[in-house]
C-alpha positions as CSV (number, residue, x, y, z in Angstrom):
1,M,107.1,-90.7,-179.1
2,S,106.9,-92.5,-183.0
3,H,109.9,-94.7,-185.0
4,F,110.0,-95.7,-188.4
5,P,110.1,-99.1,-189.4
6,V,114.4,-100.1,-190.5
7,R,115.1,-103.5,-190.6
8,C,116.9,-103.8,-187.6
9,G,121.3,-103.4,-189.0
10,E,120.2,-102.6,-192.5
11,I,121.9,-98.8,-192.1
12,E,124.7,-99.7,-190.4
13,D,125.3,-101.7,-193.8
14,I,125.0,-98.6,-195.9
15,E,128.4,-96.8,-196.3
16,P,127.8,-92.3,-197.0
17,E,130.2,-90.9,-199.4
18,L,130.5,-87.1,-200.5
19,E,131.0,-85.3,-203.9
20,L,131.6,-81.6,-204.8
21,L,127.4,-81.1,-206.6
22,S,129.7,-80.4,-209.3
23,A,131.0,-83.6,-210.4
24,D,128.0,-84.9,-211.5
25,P,127.1,-81.3,-214.2
26,K,123.2,-82.2,-214.3
27,L,122.7,-81.9,-211.1
28,K,124.3,-79.4,-211.0
29,R,122.3,-77.8,-212.8
30,Q,119.5,-78.8,-211.3
31,H,120.2,-77.8,-208.4
32,D,121.3,-74.5,-209.1
33,T,117.7,-74.2,-211.1
34,W,116.1,-75.5,-207.8
35,T,117.5,-72.8,-206.3
36,A,116.8,-69.9,-208.7
37,S,113.0,-71.4,-208.3
38,R,113.7,-71.1,-204.1
39,E,114.7,-67.2,-204.7
40,R,112.5,-66.1,-207.1
41,F,109.2,-68.4,-205.3
42,N,110.5,-66.9,-201.4
43,V,110.4,-63.0,-203.2
44,D,107.0,-63.7,-205.1
45,L,106.2,-64.5,-201.6
46,K,105.7,-60.8,-200.1
47,Q,104.3,-59.7,-203.0
48,P,100.5,-59.4,-202.7
49,G,98.1,-60.5,-205.6
50,S,101.3,-62.8,-206.7
51,D,101.2,-66.5,-207.4
52,A,103.1,-67.7,-205.5
53,Q,101.5,-65.4,-202.4
54,S,98.4,-67.2,-203.7
55,D,99.8,-71.2,-203.7
56,K,101.5,-70.2,-200.5
57,W,103.6,-72.6,-201.3
58,Q,106.2,-74.2,-204.2
59,K,104.6,-77.6,-205.6
60,L,106.1,-78.5,-208.0
61,Y,107.4,-81.5,-206.1
62,Y,104.1,-82.0,-205.7
63,R,103.0,-81.8,-209.0
64,G,105.6,-84.1,-210.2
65,L,107.7,-81.3,-211.4
66,S,111.4,-80.4,-211.3
67,P,112.2,-76.8,-210.8
68,D,112.0,-76.5,-214.2
69,G,108.8,-77.7,-215.1
70,A,109.8,-80.8,-216.8
71,P,108.2,-85.2,-215.2
72,A,110.0,-85.3,-212.5
73,A,111.7,-89.5,-212.8
74,A,108.7,-92.0,-211.8
75,E,111.0,-94.4,-210.3
76,T,111.6,-91.8,-207.7
77,H,108.9,-89.2,-206.9
78,R,106.1,-90.3,-204.4
79,T,103.9,-88.5,-202.8
80,R,102.1,-90.8,-201.1
81,L,103.2,-93.8,-199.9
82,R,100.5,-97.0,-200.2
83,L,100.3,-98.7,-197.3
84,Q,99.4,-101.9,-196.7
85,P,96.5,-102.1,-193.4
86,F,96.4,-103.4,-190.0
87,K,96.1,-107.6,-189.7
88,A,93.9,-108.2,-186.5
89,R,96.2,-109.1,-184.1
90,R,93.8,-113.0,-182.5
């Protein structure tokens, strides 16, 4: 069994809200761009010798790029956690 450390009660303080994607036009455009990119990639994945087939998976996020090729926001783009090492118990 694995555990994810979250402060006790912290998640219970979150008040989630549902909102239509169309309420945020910029986010809607980004989503539409991502959806089209994903669909193209999946089609290309079936084409022998395609870039998609050699890549095996879309790496835009990993490379720090948005689906439109623009750099992703540095404060939200994370591909690795830099965690502190465990301290030895004495």
